[in-house]
N, C-alpha and C positions, 0 to 999 in steps of 0.2 A: 464312454464305456459304462458309466453308472446307469445311464438310461437304457443301454442294451441289456445290462444285468437285470434291471427291473422288468423289462419286457420278457426276458427268458424266465424269470421267476414267476411272472403272471401266467405264462403259458404252462409252466410246470404245475402250477396250482390246479389248472383245469383237468389235469390228468391224474391228480392224487385224490384219494378218498378224503373229502373235506367235510368237517362239521361246520355249521354256520358260525362265522367268526364271533357272533354275539354270544355263543356258548363258551368261548374261550375268553374269559374276562381280563384280558391284558390291555393295559393302557400305558403308553401309547400303542396303537395297533401296529403289530410287526409288519415288515415288508411282505413276508410270506409265512404261512403257517398251515400245516395239514395235520389232521387228527384222525386216528383210526377209532371209529366208534366201538364202544364196548370193551376196549382193551386199556389196561392200566399198569403202571409200575407201582408195586406195593412198597410203602415206606416203612411200615411198622414191622421191621425185621432187621437182623444184624446186617450192617452195611460196611463195605470196604471202599477205599478211595485212593486215587493217586493224583498228583498235581504236577504239571509241568509249568515252568516259567518263573521260578525263584520265589523269594520271600513275599513280594508284593502280591503275587497271585495266590500264594498260600494264605495270606491274610484274608483275601476275598473269599477263598474257598471255606475258611473257618467260619465266615459269616453265614454261609449256607448251612454248614454242618451244625451250627448252633440252633438252627430252626428245626432240625429233625428230632424226632422223639428219643432216639437211642444214640449211643456213642458210636462214632464212625472210626473204624480201624484203618490207619494209613498204611499204604503199600508203596514200594518204590516204582512200580508200574502196574498197569492193569487195574483191577478193582471194579466194583459195581458203579461207582461214580467217578468219572474221569474228566479232569481238566486238561485239555490238549491244546498246545500252541499251533496255530495255523497262520503262517506269515502272509498268506494271500488275502486275509481279511483286513478291512480298513481299521484305523486306529480306535474307533468306537464300535465296530461291528462285532457280531457274535453269531454263533449258531448253537442250537440245542437239538439233540437227537435222543428222544426218550423211547426205549423199547420196553417190553415187559420184563426184561432182564437187567438192563443197565441204562445209565444216563451219561451221555457224552456232551460236554460243553467245550466249545472251541472259540478262540479269539486270538488276536495277534498282540494285544496289549492288555494290561491290567484293567483298564476302563471297560473294555469289551466284556471281560469276565464279570466285572461288577454289574453291568447292565443285564447280563444273563441271569445273575443271581436275583436281581430285582424282579425280573420276569417270573422266575420260579417262586419267589416269595408271594407274588400275587396269586399264583395258582394254589400255593399251600394254604392261603387264607380261605380258600373255598373247601379244601379237603386235606386234612393233615395226615391222612392215612394212605393216600395214593395220588399219583399224577397221571394225566392222560398220556397214552402213547401218542407221540407227535414228533413232527419235524418242523423246525422253525429256523429261519434265517432273517437277520435283522441288521439294519444300520440306519443312522439318522439322516434326515434330509438336510438339516443345517448344523453347522458346527457351533453356533451360538444359540443356546436355548436358555433364556435368562428369566430371572425374577428380581425386581428392585423393591427393596423395603426402605421406606422413609422412617428414620428414627429421630429426625430433627424436631418433628412436631410432637410426637409422643415416644416415650422410651419404654421398650419392652423387656430388655435384659437378656442375659446369656441363655438362660434355659429356653425361652420362647424362640430365640433365633435358632437354636439347635433343633427345636421341633420343626421349624420351617425348613431348615436344611434337610431334615429327614424326609419331609414330604417332597421336596425337590428331587432328592435322590430316588425315591420311589418311582417318580415319573420321568426319570432319566434327564433331568434338567442339570445343566453344568456351569451356569454363570450366576453368581449371586452379586448383584449390584447393590452396594450398601450405602445408602444416602445418610451420611453421618452429621451433616451440618445444615442449618437453615436459620431463618430469622428468629425462630422460636426456640432454638437450642443447638448447642455444640456438644457432640457426644463422644469425642475421642481425645484422650490425653495427649497433649503436645508439651514435652518437658521444657522446651525453651520458652514457652509462652503459657505459664500455668494459669493465668487469669482466664484463658479460653474456657477452662472447665470450672474454675473457682467462681467466675461470674457468668459465663456464657452457657453453662449447663443447667441453670436454674431460673425459674420464673415464678411469679406469685400466684398463678392460676393454672390448674390442670386443664380446665375447659377453655377452648379457644373460641373467641366470639364469632358469631355468624348470624345473619338475619336479625331476629329480635333477641338472641341470646347474647349476654354479656359475660366476660370473664368474671369468675368469682374468686376473690382473694382468699388465700389459705393461710392458716396459722404457721404452717411450715412450707418452705419453697417446694415446688414440684420440679422433678427432673431426674438427672442421673447421667452418667457417662461411663465409657469403657476405658479402663486402664490399658496401657500397652500390653501388659500380660494377658488381660482379657482378650484383646485383639488376637494375639498369637494363639491363644487357646481355640478361638472360634475359627481362625484360618486353618489351623491344623485339623480341627473337626471336619471342616468342609473338604479339605484335601483328602481325608480318608474316604470321602464319598464322591471323589472325583469332580468336585465343584471348585472352580476358581472364584476368588473373592476380589471384586473390583471396588475400591473405595470411591466415594464421591465427596469431595470438598467443594461445595457450591460457591464459586466466585466468578465475577465480582458482585453479582446480585444475590439476593437471599442471604445476606451476610450480617444482618443486624446483631445477631448474637456475638459475632466476632467484633463488630464495630463497637458495641457496648462494652466489650472487654478491653479493647485497646483503641479508644477514640483518637488518642494523640498520634497514632500511626495510620489508622485505617479510615478515619472519617473525612468526609468532604468539608464538614464544619466541626473541627476538633474541639471547640469550646462549648458545643451544645451538649446537654445532658441526655444520655441514651439509656433506654431500658429494652429488654427483650420484647419482641413483638408478641402480643397476646391475642391476635386475630388471624383469621385465614386471609388469603390474598397477598398483595404485594406492597411493600414499603419502598419509598424512593431513597431511603437512607442506605445507599450502597457504598461499596469500597471506593476509595480514591485511587484509581489505577495509575494516575500520573505521579503519585508520590513514590520516589525511589525506596523509601523505607517500607511502604506497603508491598512493593514488589519483592524486596528482600525478605520480608516476613513470610510471604507466600513460598519463596524458595526454601526457607528454613523449615516450613511445615512439610513441604515435599520431601526434604531430606529425612524427616522422621517417618514419613509414610512408606518410603521405598523399602526399608528393611522389614517393615511389618507386613507388607503385602507383596509377595514375590511375583504375582501375576503381572503380565507385561503391559497391562492397561491401567491408567488412572483417569477417573472422570472429574472434570473441573467445572461441571455445570454449564453456565452460559445462557440459561433461560431467564426470561422475565426480569430483565435488568433495566430499569428506567435510567435515562440519561439526563434527567432534569437537573440533578445536582452537579453533574459535570459541566453543564452549560453555563453555570455561574461560578465555577471554581477556577481560579487563576491558573493553577498548575495544569488543569485539564485543558483549558482554552489554549495555553501556550504549547502543550504537547501536541494537540491536534494540528496546530500550525506547523510544528516541526516535522510531522510525518506527511505533510502536504495533503491533508484531507479536510473536507467539510462535513463528513459523516461521523457523528459522535460514536456510532457503533464501532468505528474503526479504532477508537481508543481501547475498546475491549480486545480487539484482535491484536493490537500492538502489545498490550499487556500479556496476552497468551503467547505471542511470539517470543517475548523475553523469557518466559517460563520454558517454552519449548527449546530455545537455544541453550538455556541453562542445563536442562536435562541431558542434552546431547553432549555436554562436556564431561559427563560422568562415565565411569568404566562401563563397558558393554553390558555387564551383568546387572547394572543399576539403572540402565536406560529404560524409559517407559514411553509408551504411545499414549496420546491424549484423546479422550472422548468428550464430546460436547453435545448438548441439546441443539436442535436444528435452528434455533434463532441465530446461531453463529453465521448461518448462511446469509443473514441480512447485512453482513459486513464484507469486506474485501478478503476473502479466504486465501487469496494469492499471497497475503502477508505471511501465511503459515506454510510449513512444509506439508506435502500432501499425504503424510502418513497419519493424519488425524482421522477419527471415525465419528460419524454423525449419527446420533440417536434421533430418529424421526418420530415426533410425537404429535405436533399440531399440524393438521393437513398431512398426515404421515406419508401416504403414498406419493403425493406430489413432492414433498420435501425430500424423501428418499431418492426419488428419481432425479431431482435437481442435484443432490449430492453425488449420485453415481455419475451423472453427466459431467460434473466438475472433476471427476477422477477420484472421488473420495469414497472410502468404504462406509457402509451404512447398516444400521440395525433398525428393524421395524418395531416400534413401540407405540402403536396408534392410541391416542387418548380415548377414542371410541373405536373399538370396544375393549381395549386391553388395559384400561385403568380399572382394575378389578377391586378397587376400594369403593366404587360407586354402587348405588342400589342395584339389586338383582331381581327385584320383583315389585309390582305395584300394590302388593298386599298392604293394607292399612297398618299392620303391625311391624312392617319392615323398618329397621333402624335408620335414622337419618344419617347419611354420609355425604361425602363431597359431591357437589353438583346436583342438578335437578333431574338428570336423566336416569334411565334404567337400562342396564345391560344384563339381560338374562344369559343363562348358560348357552342357550341356542344362538344368541347373537354373538357371543364371544367365540363359540365354536365355528360359526359360519364365516368368519372373516377369512379371506383368501390372501395369504402373503404373496407378494410379487405378481399380482394380477396384471397382465398386459405389459410386463417388463420386457424390453427387447433382449434377445439372446446375448448380444454383445456386452450387456451390462450385468448379466447374472452374477459374475464373479465379484461384483462390488457389494452384493447383499450377503452379510455375514449370518443373519438369522433373525429371530424374533424374541421379544421379551414382554412379559407382563409387568406393569408397574403398580405399586401400592403406596398411595399418599395417605398419611395418617392424621390429618388435621382433626377429624372427628372420630378417631378410633383410639380410645384411651387404654385398651387392654388387649391381651393376647387372645382371649376367647372371641371377641368381635372380629379381630384380625383373621382368625381361622374360619369363622363363619362366612366372611366375605370372600376368602380365596378358594374355599372348597365348595363345589368341585370345579370352579372356573379355572383354577390353575392347571388342572389336569387337561382341560380343553385347549389351553395355550400350549401345553407340553406336547399334545398330539399334533398341533400345527407345526411345531418345530421338528418333530421326528418323522411322522408318517408322510409318505408321498401324497400329494394333493389329490390325485385321481383315485386314491383308496380311502379317502376320508368320507364318513357319512355320519351325520348327527344322530339319526335314528339308531344306528349301530353303536355309536359311542354311548348313548343313554343306556342301552341294554347292558353294555360292559361295565360302565361306571356304577350302575346300581348295585352291582355285586361287590363293590368295594366298601360298602358300609361296614362289614366285619373288620376291615383294616382300620377304618376310622375309629370304631368303637374300641378296638383292642389298644389303640394308642391314646384313647381319651381325647380325640380331636373333635372340636366343635365344627359342624358343617351345616350348610344351608339345606333344608329338607325339600325344596320345591320340586325337584325332578325325581326324588326318591319315593 
């Protein structure tokens, strides 16, 4: 039915007076939009408004009213600006009908109204005195439109995270994947295990080693972490912007910050002295997944995560986990024999199965689905229930297809080109970041999600996500420089039907977003502007 609606919308567009879409600077590009040339709705006058849909919609409407130059007088019905409930629209869909006399915004849920307001805010950035007379209908292609931020390597803090959430909201992205732990830092307070932040949140160097660069010891430790109150504040901030927050606690690999904090529980060699990793790359000092105490500690951590993050998904990592320490650890050798396997990767799956079984003992409101990186496919995934989700990053298209064929849901997060922490230009002055490749805005934009996926597997693809790894990104300004405008390109892939996407058209529209970036004091890469 959705495909039929798109076809009908496209046919209707041919019959409407349409201005070139590039002159309507909306990102992501809406499913259908028509503009009457030369006609506008004047904003700089007294306005009245009415809102259907309860307090949540009223809060969204107030966001729009706060952008307008004058005070808006509320009415019980009618008015110049109308928020109208339309139950026939999808949960994130909306329509906007602007005439010379009034504005009608329709949606079935608060999220749809919110996205309508984001669209209007982009138009207001071009002209604060008037809006074009237009008809617009819109809904997303994918339900998962995500961005992952790594704070294990560098810590950005609450204010910067909120700025990123605001950018995500502007471009109608709805999933914030928060990578909170790694070898180089543990960034979330766990009350039962205070040493995770007392020890694991701090290292002696801000700069991480790479190539010829070595870590430089500091007089004061580098790092930081979020208290549980901080987490609640950011999750609430995201919720107000219709963004769900998925935490990632990366286990059993990328766990040196945790191992250094509790070696007696987590280490494969408990008597060894451990310090936080101060380099990029991978260490083989991973968690001892065969130790019952380590499994119990992970369960305890999950117990504290669940009330902090009400979203139905938790990410448990699963990537880049060397098995070399397991191969010489007596507990691990014995456990592998017990499960009847000779594949050490199955120890990881056995560990995850214990966690999955534990989560399923909880009340329904506290149960969570688990998400993993696609290396998990290297083990016997039949050891796990099939409600896990695979994030496909390395060989993403092939890995996602493999996951879907195994009956697992999947999210496309291709390392190339959706790791938007990498260089975006060959200019000599471009800052050094992770990897030696270059992903321009055009390369990011032109990736085609679900290319050549059989129709019978379409339902297994939840959506797309950009990832940002922060090994070489020590501050928020460089973070913003690297994601903008590439994050907008990923957002359009997640929202706009593939057959309506055009890089040339995108460039024309995104160039008119510079006033938005400047008004928010956002740092952005200038290459295509």
